[in-house]
Each structure stands twice: as C-alpha cells, then as structure tokens.
N, CA and C of each residue as an Amber inpcrd file, in Angstrom:
protein
   423
 -19.5570000 -76.6730000  -3.7560000 -20.3440000 -75.9260000  -4.4200000
 -21.5960000 -76.1740000  -4.4280000 -22.3440000 -75.0640000  -3.7190000
 -23.4580000 -75.1640000  -3.7550000 -24.2750000 -74.4890000  -5.3880000
 -25.5130000 -75.3450000  -5.5640000 -25.7860000 -75.1000000  -6.8830000
 -26.9860000 -74.2350000  -6.6040000 -27.0490000 -73.1030000  -7.6400000
 -28.6430000 -72.9710000  -7.7040000 -29.0670000 -73.5190000  -8.9470000
 -30.0020000 -74.1050000  -8.9770000 -30.6010000 -74.6890000  -9.9340000
 -31.2140000 -73.6440000 -10.8160000 -30.8370000 -73.7880000 -12.4520000
 -31.3540000 -72.8230000 -13.4960000 -32.7200000 -73.5250000 -13.4750000
 -33.8210000 -72.3760000 -13.9840000 -34.9950000 -72.6390000 -14.8550000
 -34.7790000 -73.7920000 -16.3700000 -35.3790000 -74.7480000 -16.7170000
 -34.8030000 -75.0210000 -17.9430000 -35.1570000 -74.4710000 -19.1020000
 -36.2800000 -73.2050000 -18.8580000 -36.8580000 -72.5750000 -19.7210000
 -35.6800000 -71.2190000 -19.8840000 -34.6460000 -71.2900000 -19.2740000
 -33.5670000 -69.8600000 -19.4930000 -32.6200000 -70.4650000 -20.3820000
 -32.1430000 -69.8050000 -21.2050000 -31.2920000 -69.9080000 -22.5280000
 -29.7920000 -69.4810000 -21.6260000 -28.8310000 -70.1900000 -21.7900000
 -27.5880000 -70.1680000 -21.4370000 -26.4100000 -69.0160000 -22.6350000
 -26.0500000 -68.1520000 -21.9570000 -25.5420000 -67.1920000 -23.4110000
 -24.2770000 -67.3070000 -22.9720000 -23.7170000 -68.0010000 -21.5620000
 -22.0260000 -68.1470000 -21.3250000 -21.9320000 -68.4540000 -19.9430000
 -20.8890000 -69.4870000 -19.9440000 -20.2670000 -69.7850000 -18.6860000
 -19.1390000 -69.5720000 -18.5320000 -18.1070000 -68.5720000 -17.2840000
 -16.9400000 -68.3760000 -17.2760000 -16.6100000 -68.4900000 -16.1710000
 -15.3790000 -68.9180000 -15.9940000 -14.4710000 -69.3420000 -15.1400000
 -13.7710000 -68.0710000 -14.5100000 -14.0720000 -67.6820000 -13.1850000
 -13.5100000 -66.5150000 -12.6460000 -11.8570000 -67.2760000 -11.6580000
 -10.8670000 -66.8030000 -12.5890000 -10.1880000 -67.2930000 -11.8520000
  -8.4090000 -66.1720000 -11.9350000  -8.5980000 -65.3390000 -12.8390000
  -7.8590000 -63.9110000 -12.5140000  -8.6460000 -62.6910000 -12.4340000
  -7.6730000 -61.7220000 -12.3350000  -8.6500000 -60.0720000 -12.5740000
  -8.9870000 -60.0250000 -13.9030000  -8.1580000 -60.4330000 -14.6530000
  -8.3290000 -60.2300000 -16.2120000  -9.9610000 -61.4340000 -16.6170000
 -10.0830000 -62.4290000 -15.9740000 -11.3690000 -62.7360000 -15.8700000
 -12.6380000 -62.0330000 -15.5360000 -12.1470000 -61.2650000 -14.2060000
 -13.4250000 -60.5590000 -13.9780000 -13.7470000 -59.3340000 -14.7640000
 -12.6680000 -59.0430000 -15.6220000 -13.2340000 -57.6260000 -16.6080000
 -13.6910000 -58.2800000 -17.8590000 -13.2740000 -59.6690000 -18.1610000
 -14.0400000 -60.3810000 -19.1470000 -15.5150000 -60.6390000 -19.0180000
 -15.5830000 -61.1130000 -17.4710000 -17.1780000 -61.5270000 -17.8300000
 -17.9510000 -59.8300000 -17.0630000 -17.4090000 -58.8720000 -16.9570000
 -18.0780000 -57.6180000 -16.8200000 -18.3450000 -57.1540000 -18.2240000
 -17.3590000 -57.2140000 -19.2760000 -17.8160000 -56.8280000 -20.4530000
 -18.8440000 -57.6830000 -20.8500000 -18.9690000 -59.1270000 -20.4170000
 -20.1520000 -60.3400000 -21.4330000 -21.4100000 -59.2560000 -20.8330000
 -21.4210000 -59.3880000 -19.2800000 -22.6050000 -58.9110000 -19.2150000
 -23.1150000 -57.5790000 -19.6470000 -22.3260000 -56.9430000 -19.6200000
 -22.4760000 -55.2920000 -20.0160000 -23.3510000 -55.3270000 -21.4680000
 -22.3400000 -56.3170000 -22.2110000 -22.7710000 -56.5460000 -23.6660000
 -24.5970000 -57.3860000 -23.7890000 -24.4760000 -58.0700000 -22.7320000
 -25.6590000 -59.1600000 -23.0630000 -26.7200000 -58.0190000 -22.3860000
 -26.9470000 -57.4930000 -21.6410000 -27.1680000 -56.8800000 -20.6800000
 -28.2370000 -55.4440000 -22.3930000 -27.3930000 -54.9670000 -22.6090000
 -27.5580000 -54.0270000 -24.1030000 -28.1840000 -55.1120000 -25.5160000
 -27.7420000 -56.2890000 -25.3640000 -28.5530000 -57.1110000 -26.5000000
 -29.7460000 -57.3650000 -26.0440000 -30.2950000 -57.4490000 -24.7490000
 -31.5400000 -57.6710000 -24.2860000 -32.1940000 -56.7710000 -24.3300000
 -31.8800000 -55.1330000 -24.5400000 -32.6860000 -54.0770000 -25.1090000
 -32.3650000 -53.0780000 -23.4360000 -31.7910000 -53.6820000 -22.8930000
 -31.8770000 -52.8630000 -21.1700000 -31.1430000 -51.4930000 -21.8710000
 -31.8520000 -49.7810000 -21.0010000 -30.8530000 -49.0470000 -21.2280000
 -29.5710000 -48.5800000 -20.7390000 -28.7060000 -47.4070000 -20.9320000
 -27.7400000 -47.3120000 -20.0040000 -27.7430000 -47.8260000 -18.5520000
 -28.5060000 -47.0350000 -18.2020000 -28.8060000 -46.9140000 -16.6990000
 -28.9030000 -48.4590000 -16.0480000 -29.6620000 -49.1810000 -16.7040000
 -30.0100000 -50.9430000 -15.7230000 -28.7160000 -51.6660000 -16.5400000
 -28.0650000 -51.2910000 -17.5770000 -27.1700000 -51.7390000 -18.4150000
 -25.6290000 -51.5740000 -16.8170000 -25.7150000 -49.9690000 -16.3660000
 -25.0040000 -49.8580000 -15.1880000 -24.6900000 -50.7800000 -14.1960000
 -26.0980000 -50.7360000 -13.8950000 -26.5870000 -51.1460000 -12.5660000
 -26.1240000 -52.4910000 -12.3000000 -26.4460000 -53.6000000 -13.5920000
 -26.5340000 -54.5340000 -13.5670000 -24.4950000 -55.1250000 -13.5170000
 -24.0540000 -54.2220000 -14.4800000 -22.6050000 -54.7550000 -14.6330000
 -22.0180000 -54.6000000 -13.2480000 -22.4470000 -53.2610000 -12.6080000
 -22.0090000 -53.0660000 -10.8690000 -21.9620000 -53.9870000 -10.3400000
 -23.3350000 -54.4560000  -9.9120000 -23.7100000 -55.3340000  -8.8750000
 -22.8060000 -56.8650000  -9.0750000 -22.9010000 -57.3460000 -10.4880000
 -21.7670000 -58.4890000 -10.7750000 -20.7020000 -58.1460000 -10.5460000
 -19.5930000 -57.3080000 -10.9750000 -18.6720000 -56.6500000 -10.7050000
 -18.2900000 -56.9980000  -9.0900000 -18.9710000 -56.8300000  -8.4860000
 -18.9610000 -56.9780000  -6.7790000 -19.1080000 -58.1170000  -6.4870000
 -19.8680000 -59.0040000  -7.3230000 -19.8150000 -60.5570000  -6.5090000
 -18.7740000 -61.0620000  -7.4270000 -18.4590000 -60.8390000  -8.5500000
 -17.1490000 -61.4150000  -9.4450000 -15.6480000 -61.4010000  -8.5030000
 -15.9200000 -59.9520000  -7.9720000 -14.4960000 -59.5850000  -6.9000000
 -14.7110000 -60.4140000  -5.7030000 -15.6370000 -60.1790000  -5.2860000
 -15.7610000 -61.2900000  -3.8700000 -15.3970000 -63.0480000  -4.2850000
 -15.9140000 -63.3640000  -5.2530000 -15.3360000 -64.8450000  -5.4130000
 -14.2000000 -64.5170000  -5.8510000 -13.5870000 -63.9130000  -6.0890000
 -12.3870000 -63.8930000  -6.7960000 -11.1420000 -63.7330000  -4.9980000
 -11.4800000 -62.4850000  -4.5440000 -10.7720000 -62.2090000  -3.3170000
 -11.2810000 -63.2380000  -2.0270000 -12.4570000 -63.5850000  -1.8980000
 -12.6560000 -64.4990000  -0.6110000 -12.7010000 -66.1490000  -0.9830000
 -12.4350000 -66.9020000  -2.5660000 -12.7570000 -67.8200000  -2.8790000
 -11.7590000 -68.4850000  -3.5460000 -11.1960000 -67.3950000  -3.9530000
 -10.1340000 -67.9140000  -5.0940000 -10.8890000 -68.4330000  -6.4090000
 -11.8610000 -67.3040000  -6.4130000 -12.3780000 -67.8610000  -7.8820000
 -13.6610000 -68.2310000  -7.8040000 -14.5140000 -68.7860000  -9.0630000
 -15.6350000 -69.4780000  -9.0670000 -15.8820000 -69.9250000 -10.4480000
 -17.1490000 -69.8820000 -10.5730000 -17.9040000 -70.1720000 -11.8440000
 -18.9280000 -69.2810000 -12.1790000 -19.5090000 -68.6960000 -13.3700000
 -20.3280000 -67.4800000 -13.8300000 -21.1200000 -68.0670000 -14.9200000
 -22.6960000 -68.1540000 -14.6350000 -23.5900000 -68.6010000 -15.5080000
 -24.4100000 -67.3800000 -16.1890000 -24.6430000 -66.7790000 -17.2380000
 -24.9110000 -65.9570000 -17.7820000 -26.0920000 -66.5990000 -18.5940000
 -27.4570000 -66.1890000 -18.2630000 -28.6060000 -66.3290000 -18.8460000
 -29.8040000 -65.7380000 -19.0330000 -30.7310000 -65.8940000 -20.1130000
 -31.6640000 -64.7870000 -20.2350000 -33.2540000 -65.6820000 -20.0890000
 -34.1350000 -64.9790000 -19.6520000 -35.4370000 -66.0600000 -19.8970000
 -36.3760000 -65.4760000 -18.9830000 -37.7430000 -65.9550000 -19.1960000
 -38.6570000 -65.6010000 -17.8130000 -38.2550000 -65.6120000 -16.6720000
 -38.2730000 -64.5890000 -15.6630000 -38.1290000 -64.4020000 -14.2210000
 -38.8630000 -63.8520000 -13.4490000 -39.9330000 -64.9350000 -12.4820000
 -40.8750000 -63.9500000 -12.1290000 -41.7120000 -63.2210000 -12.8800000
 -42.1440000 -63.7790000 -14.2460000 -42.9290000 -63.2860000 -15.3180000
 -42.2430000 -62.0110000 -15.6640000 -40.9960000 -61.7440000 -15.8710000
 -40.6000000 -60.7240000 -16.6720000 -39.3120000 -61.4560000 -17.2900000
 -39.0270000 -60.6600000 -18.5240000 -37.7960000 -60.9570000 -19.4590000
 -36.8260000 -60.6110000 -18.6330000 -35.5150000 -61.3930000 -18.3530000
 -34.8300000 -61.0000000 -17.5930000 -33.6630000 -61.4440000 -17.6880000
 -32.3490000 -60.8670000 -17.4970000 -30.9770000 -61.0950000 -17.8310000
 -30.7810000 -61.6460000 -16.2840000 -30.2790000 -62.6320000 -16.3610000
 -30.0840000 -63.7840000 -15.0820000 -28.8840000 -64.2430000 -14.8400000
 -28.0310000 -63.7010000 -13.6750000 -26.5140000 -64.2380000 -13.5700000
 -26.2120000 -64.9250000 -11.9240000 -25.5810000 -65.8700000 -12.3490000
 -25.5700000 -66.9450000 -11.0250000 -24.0680000 -67.1750000 -10.9500000
 -23.6810000 -66.9030000  -9.8530000 -22.1490000 -66.9130000  -9.5030000
 -21.9600000 -67.6660000  -8.1840000 -21.1780000 -68.8810000  -8.6520000
 -20.9480000 -70.2500000  -7.4300000 -19.2770000 -70.3690000  -7.2170000
 -19.4380000 -70.4960000  -5.9990000 -17.6450000 -70.6970000  -5.6970000
 -17.5950000 -71.9290000  -4.5000000 -16.2370000 -72.2990000  -4.5650000
 -16.1680000 -73.7220000  -3.6370000 -14.9260000 -72.9570000  -2.2390000
 -15.5590000 -71.6490000  -2.3210000 -14.7660000 -70.8400000  -0.9830000
 -15.6470000 -71.3760000   0.6390000 -15.0050000 -70.9560000   1.2980000
 -15.1730000 -70.8400000   2.7610000 -16.7210000 -70.6730000   3.2640000
 -17.5530000 -70.0380000   2.2820000 -18.9480000 -69.6510000   2.3480000
 -18.9790000 -68.7650000   3.7360000 -20.0580000 -68.3360000   4.0710000
 -20.3020000 -67.0080000   4.9210000 -20.9770000 -67.3150000   5.8080000
 -20.5460000 -67.0740000   7.1130000 -21.2310000 -67.5370000   8.5490000
 -22.1580000 -67.2720000   8.8860000 -22.4630000 -65.5760000   8.5300000
 -23.6970000 -65.1260000   9.2960000 -24.3730000 -64.4120000   7.6510000
 -24.8800000 -64.6080000   7.4900000 -25.3540000 -64.2560000   6.0760000
 -26.1450000 -62.7160000   6.2120000 -27.0540000 -62.9780000   7.3640000
 -27.6660000 -61.6100000   8.1090000 -26.9350000 -60.6310000   8.3040000
 -25.6720000 -60.8900000   8.4120000 -24.5440000 -60.2970000   8.9110000
 -23.8660000 -59.5460000   7.6890000 -23.5040000 -60.6110000   6.4920000
 -22.8970000 -60.0280000   5.9630000 -24.2550000 -58.9970000   4.7440000
 -25.1330000 -59.1200000   5.1340000 -26.3320000 -58.4760000   4.1170000
 -26.2300000 -57.0380000   4.8580000 -25.5440000 -56.4470000   5.6390000
 -25.5100000 -55.0560000   6.6010000 -24.8060000 -54.2960000   6.1770000
 -25.4480000 -53.2200000   5.5250000 -24.1790000 -52.1270000   5.0190000
 -23.1860000 -52.0970000   6.0670000 -21.9380000 -51.6510000   5.6000000
 -20.8730000 -51.5570000   6.6440000 -20.3440000 -52.6810000   7.0370000
 -20.7750000 -53.5460000   6.8870000 -20.3900000 -55.0650000   7.6800000
 -19.1330000 -55.2890000   6.6730000 -18.1370000 -55.9770000   6.8680000
 -16.6840000 -56.1020000   6.1010000 -16.0170000 -57.3440000   7.0440000
 -16.3300000 -58.5890000   6.1460000 -15.2260000 -59.5550000   6.8940000
 -14.0130000 -59.0660000   5.9300000 -13.4220000 -58.4570000   5.2440000
 -12.2850000 -58.1670000   4.9460000 -11.7410000 -56.7750000   5.0200000
 -11.0470000 -55.7990000   3.9640000 -10.6320000 -54.5060000   3.9750000
 -11.8220000 -53.9490000   3.1120000 -12.6420000 -54.6560000   2.5740000
 -13.6010000 -53.5740000   2.2100000 -14.4120000 -52.6160000   2.8060000
 -15.3930000 -51.8840000   2.2510000 -16.1310000 -50.8880000   2.9120000
 -17.4290000 -51.4860000   3.6050000 -17.7330000 -52.5660000   2.8560000
 -18.9890000 -53.4750000   3.6650000 -20.2230000 -52.5670000   2.9580000
 -20.0130000 -52.2980000   1.8040000 -21.3320000 -51.8690000   1.0980000
 -21.4390000 -52.8150000  -0.2700000 -20.6860000 -54.1030000  -0.2590000
 -20.9440000 -54.8130000  -1.6090000 -22.2310000 -55.7580000  -1.6880000
 -22.3920000 -56.7310000  -1.0390000 -23.3930000 -57.4850000  -0.9310000
 -24.4450000 -56.7020000  -1.0360000 -24.8210000 -55.9070000   0.1500000
 -26.2890000 -55.3270000   0.2210000 -26.0150000 -53.7860000  -1.1320000
 -25.4010000 -53.3440000  -1.5690000 -25.3540000 -52.6300000  -2.4760000
 -25.6010000 -53.0060000  -3.8210000 -25.1360000 -54.5630000  -4.1080000
 -25.1610000 -55.8030000  -5.1320000 -26.8270000 -55.7000000  -5.4980000
 -27.4900000 -55.6790000  -3.8840000 -28.9260000 -56.2630000  -3.9010000
 -29.8850000 -55.0800000  -4.2440000 -29.0410000 -54.1940000  -3.9570000
 -30.3760000 -52.9180000  -4.2430000 -30.3520000 -52.7270000  -6.1190000
 -29.0370000 -52.8900000  -6.4290000 -28.7730000 -52.6220000  -7.9910000
 -29.8300000 -53.7160000  -8.6530000 -30.2770000 -54.4580000  -8.3330000
 -31.2310000 -55.7940000  -9.4550000 -32.1160000 -55.9210000  -8.7580000
 -33.0460000 -56.5130000  -9.5140000 -34.6800000 -56.8350000  -9.5050000
 -34.9810000 -57.7920000  -8.3350000 -33.5920000 -58.9260000  -8.1310000
 -34.0900000 -60.1010000  -7.5760000 -32.6340000 -60.5070000  -7.5560000
 -32.7020000 -61.1040000  -5.8550000 -30.9770000 -61.3760000  -5.1500000
 -31.2960000 -62.5540000  -4.5460000 -30.4560000 -63.5900000  -4.9150000
 -30.8710000 -64.9000000  -3.7810000 -29.2310000 -65.6010000  -3.7220000
 -29.2650000 -65.4440000  -2.4750000 -27.7970000 -65.8970000  -1.8130000
 -28.3720000 -67.2240000  -0.8830000 -26.9980000 -68.0780000  -1.3800000
 -27.3000000 -69.0140000  -0.4900000 -25.6550000 -69.5360000  -0.1470000
 -25.2710000 -69.9960000   1.2190000 -24.0010000 -70.2850000   1.5070000
 -24.1540000 -71.3890000   2.8280000 -23.2030000 -71.7990000   2.7230000
 -22.5790000 -72.8650000   4.0170000 -21.3490000 -72.6870000   4.3390000
 -21.4160000 -72.6080000   5.6960000 -19.8200000 -72.4150000   5.9510000
 -18.9260000 -74.2640000   5.2550000 -17.6540000 -73.6330000   4.6520000
 -16.7720000 -75.0860000   4.0920000 -17.3370000 -75.6360000   2.9680000
 -18.7570000 -75.0400000   2.4510000 -19.2470000 -75.2490000   1.3980000
 -19.4120000 -74.3780000   0.0180000 -19.2500000 -73.2500000   0.1390000
 -19.1950000 -72.2020000  -0.6150000 -20.0510000 -71.2280000  -0.8760000
 -20.1340000 -70.5900000  -1.5330000 -21.5280000 -69.6290000  -1.9990000
 -22.3340000 -69.3100000  -3.5440000 -23.4940000 -69.2300000  -3.3620000
 -23.8730000 -68.8110000  -4.7860000 -24.9740000 -67.8030000  -4.4280000
 -24.6180000 -66.9780000  -5.7330000 -25.7880000 -65.6390000  -6.0020000
 -26.1450000 -65.9300000  -6.9110000 -27.3450000 -65.5410000  -7.0340000
 -28.0160000 -65.2380000  -8.5720000 -28.5810000 -63.8730000  -8.5060000
 -28.8230000 -62.7650000  -9.1090000 -28.7940000 -61.8640000  -9.4130000
 -29.9260000 -61.6980000 -10.9460000 -30.7800000 -60.9980000 -11.0540000
 -31.8730000 -61.0850000 -11.9570000 -32.4160000 -59.4050000 -11.7560000
 -31.9960000 -58.9580000 -13.2520000 -32.3740000 -57.8140000 -13.9830000
 -33.3910000 -57.8250000 -15.3050000 -34.6790000 -57.4680000 -14.6470000
 -35.5760000 -57.4470000 -15.8640000 -35.0960000 -56.0920000 -17.1480000
 -35.7850000 -56.5190000 -18.3730000 -35.8320000 -55.7560000 -19.3670000
 -36.8070000 -55.1690000 -19.2750000
C-alpha cells in the first residue's frame, strides 16, 4: 500500500475500511456529515461527497477495497476537510492516461478520476503497478 503521509496538525476524524458496498454508503454519509459539521454549504458538501464516492467505488471495484482516512485541518493555508483513500490493488499503469476524460480501464464512462479532481480544491494521486493506489482530496471550508 502506498501511504500518503498526513500532516501532524490534521485531526483524524475517522478511519474506515471499504470492503462492501455498504461500507461505501457509510463512508459517503460520514464525509457528508463532516463537511456539514465543517460549515460547508450544500454545494460544497455535494461536491466533496460526489468526488469521494467515485474514489470509494474505484477502490471497491478495482482493488477489492481499501482504507479511507477522514481528517480536518489546515491544508495549503486553508481550513479543509481532507480525505485519503489507500488500497493494495493492482495500481495504475499510466496515470496520465487514467486522468483523461473518457478513458476507462473497466466498464465505466471514464469520467471518474478527472471528474473527482474537478470537484475538489486539491487532488493528489500516487500509484505504482503492483503496489496499489493512494488518492488524497481536500476541500476548503
């Protein structure tokens, strides 16, 4: 698993395992509630929830699950909600290609990763074939 190191100043709100479709639903609900608790408006709540839903689904479908870490704290000078998704899946062979609209390695429409990136304020993706994938998204308050 590729682990993206957390800032020591970030508060851990929750860490969840994604192993079933029910886990995806639970994690989505948690992210939406933390976004609301952080004072985000309904539009930003929807953006972050939609973005992480895609990431959770990808972890489940392509990697058999993974770990989600939900944190809050200062991120690039902004108070933010920070969600990190890590898995032990097959990894992504070509990140540049995977980030292009319309590309899919499965049966989706190919808008998941680039779409998720457009919905958040910061998006970091690290992946190595055979080592897994980690994605961190942040949404400012």
